[in-house]
C-alpha positions as CSV (number, residue, x, y, z in Angstrom):
1,M,19.3,4.7,68.3
2,K,20.6,7.6,70.4
3,K,24.2,6.8,69.4
4,I,23.2,6.9,65.7
5,S,21.4,10.3,66.0
6,F,23.8,12.0,68.4
7,I,27.2,10.7,67.1
8,Y,27.2,8.7,63.9
9,L,24.9,10.9,61.7
10,P,26.5,14.2,62.8
11,L,29.9,12.6,62.1
12,I,28.9,11.6,58.6
13,F,27.2,15.0,58.1
14,T,30.5,16.7,59.1
15,I,32.5,14.5,56.6
16,Y,29.9,15.3,53.9
17,V,30.1,19.1,54.3
18,T,33.9,19.0,54.8
19,T,34.4,16.9,51.6
20,E,32.4,19.3,49.5
21,T,34.3,22.2,50.9
22,V,37.7,20.6,50.2
23,L,36.6,19.7,46.7
24,K,35.4,23.3,46.1
25,L,38.8,24.6,47.3
26,F,40.3,22.4,44.5
27,H,37.8,23.6,41.9
28,S,35.7,20.4,42.0
29,T,32.4,19.5,43.6
30,L,30.1,16.6,44.7
31,C,27.2,18.5,43.0
32,K,27.6,18.9,39.3
33,S,24.0,19.8,38.5
34,T,22.9,23.1,37.1
35,G,20.9,23.6,40.4
36,C,24.2,24.0,42.3
37,L,25.5,26.6,39.9
38,L,22.1,28.4,40.2
39,A,22.3,28.2,44.0
40,D,25.8,29.8,43.9
41,S,24.5,32.6,41.7
42,L,21.7,33.4,44.2
43,L,24.3,34.2,47.0
44,R,25.6,37.7,47.7
45,F,29.1,36.2,48.4
46,D,31.2,33.3,47.3
47,S,29.6,30.0,48.3
48,I,32.8,28.7,49.9
49,Y,32.0,30.9,52.9
50,L,28.6,29.2,53.3
51,N,30.5,25.9,53.2
52,F,32.8,27.1,56.0
53,I,29.7,28.1,58.0
54,G,28.3,24.6,57.3
55,I,31.5,22.9,58.6
56,A,31.4,25.0,61.8
57,D,27.7,24.1,62.2
58,A,28.3,20.4,61.6
59,L,31.2,20.4,64.1
60,V,29.1,22.1,66.7
61,I,26.3,19.6,66.1
62,L,28.8,16.7,66.4
63,L,30.5,18.2,69.6
64,I,27.2,18.9,71.3
65,G,25.9,15.5,70.2
66,I,28.8,13.7,71.8
67,L,28.5,15.8,75.0
68,T,24.7,15.1,75.1
69,F,25.2,11.4,74.5
70,N,27.7,11.3,77.4
71,K,25.2,13.4,79.5
72,K,27.6,16.3,79.9
73,V,25.0,18.8,78.5
74,S,21.3,18.9,78.2
75,E,19.5,17.4,75.1
76,K,17.7,20.8,74.8
77,L,21.0,22.5,73.7
78,F,21.5,19.8,71.0
79,F,18.0,20.3,69.7
80,I,18.3,24.1,69.7
81,V,21.3,23.9,67.5
82,V,19.9,21.1,65.2
83,V,16.5,22.8,64.8
84,S,18.1,26.2,64.2
85,S,20.2,24.6,61.4
86,L,17.2,22.8,60.0
87,L,15.2,26.1,59.8
88,F,18.2,28.0,58.3
89,E,18.5,25.3,55.6
90,T,14.7,25.4,55.1
91,I,15.0,29.1,54.2
92,M,17.9,28.4,51.9
93,L,16.2,25.6,50.1
94,G,12.8,27.3,50.1
95,Y,14.3,30.3,48.4
96,Q,16.0,28.1,45.9
97,Y,12.8,26.3,45.2
98,F,11.0,29.6,44.3
99,A,13.9,31.4,42.6
100,S,15.6,28.6,40.7
101,P,14.3,26.2,38.1
102,E,16.5,23.4,39.5
103,M,17.5,22.6,43.1
104,C,21.1,22.1,44.4
105,K,21.6,18.4,45.2
106,F,24.3,19.1,47.8
107,C,22.0,21.5,49.6
108,M,19.2,18.8,49.6
109,G,21.8,16.4,51.0
110,V,22.5,18.8,53.9
111,Y,18.8,19.1,54.5
112,T,18.3,15.4,54.5
113,F,21.0,14.9,57.1
114,L,19.4,17.6,59.3
115,V,16.0,16.1,59.0
116,L,17.3,12.6,59.8
117,I,19.3,13.8,62.8
118,T,16.2,15.6,64.1
119,L,13.8,12.7,63.4
120,L,16.0,9.9,64.8
121,S,17.1,11.9,67.9
122,S,13.5,12.8,69.0
123,R,10.2,12.3,67.3
124,K,8.7,14.8,69.7
125,Y,11.0,17.6,68.6
126,F,10.7,16.6,65.0
127,I,6.9,16.9,65.2
128,M,7.2,20.3,66.9
129,V,9.5,21.6,64.0
130,V,7.2,20.5,61.2
131,P,4.8,23.5,61.6
132,A,7.7,25.9,61.6
133,V,9.1,24.4,58.4
134,I,5.6,24.7,56.8
135,A,5.3,28.3,58.0
136,L,8.6,29.2,56.5
137,I,7.9,27.6,53.1
138,T,4.4,29.3,53.1
139,A,5.9,32.7,53.9
140,L,8.5,32.3,51.1
141,S,5.7,31.3,48.7
142,F,4.0,34.7,49.4
143,L,7.1,36.7,48.3
144,A,7.5,37.8,44.7
145,I,10.8,36.1,44.2
146,P,12.1,36.5,40.6
147,K,13.3,33.3,38.9
148,S,17.1,33.1,38.4
149,Q,18.0,33.1,34.7
150,A,21.7,32.5,35.1
151,F,22.9,29.2,33.5
152,V,19.4,28.5,32.1
153,V,19.6,27.1,28.6
């Protein structure tokens, strides 16, 4: 199970994010839903930069996962990076949920990978993260976030 959560899932996650980024560079995408267009419109910058950040994050998770699996670095470092990424994506998806009538399927895929990596690598850390995720979503629900009207038919 450790090899799956520390190496294989991060590798597939890296391929997933890299594929979307390469497709975007060639004016295509894995995510063709309106939710993806709405998510793009909510950013203050071009979404390709967020994809580049995602690739960097996925590569760091993969590298630290390999080093952790080979006992070169502490598992705590792996969990700090994965949990930080999960909480960042929670904020991004939470904001989308409250600001957009439709969710970005690619973003939900990223979130799913991060949840699976966290859950399969350590149930203890996963259970510790759940209250933070709930707190972030609750905090976002208290904000008066206007609904995005771009691309709504």
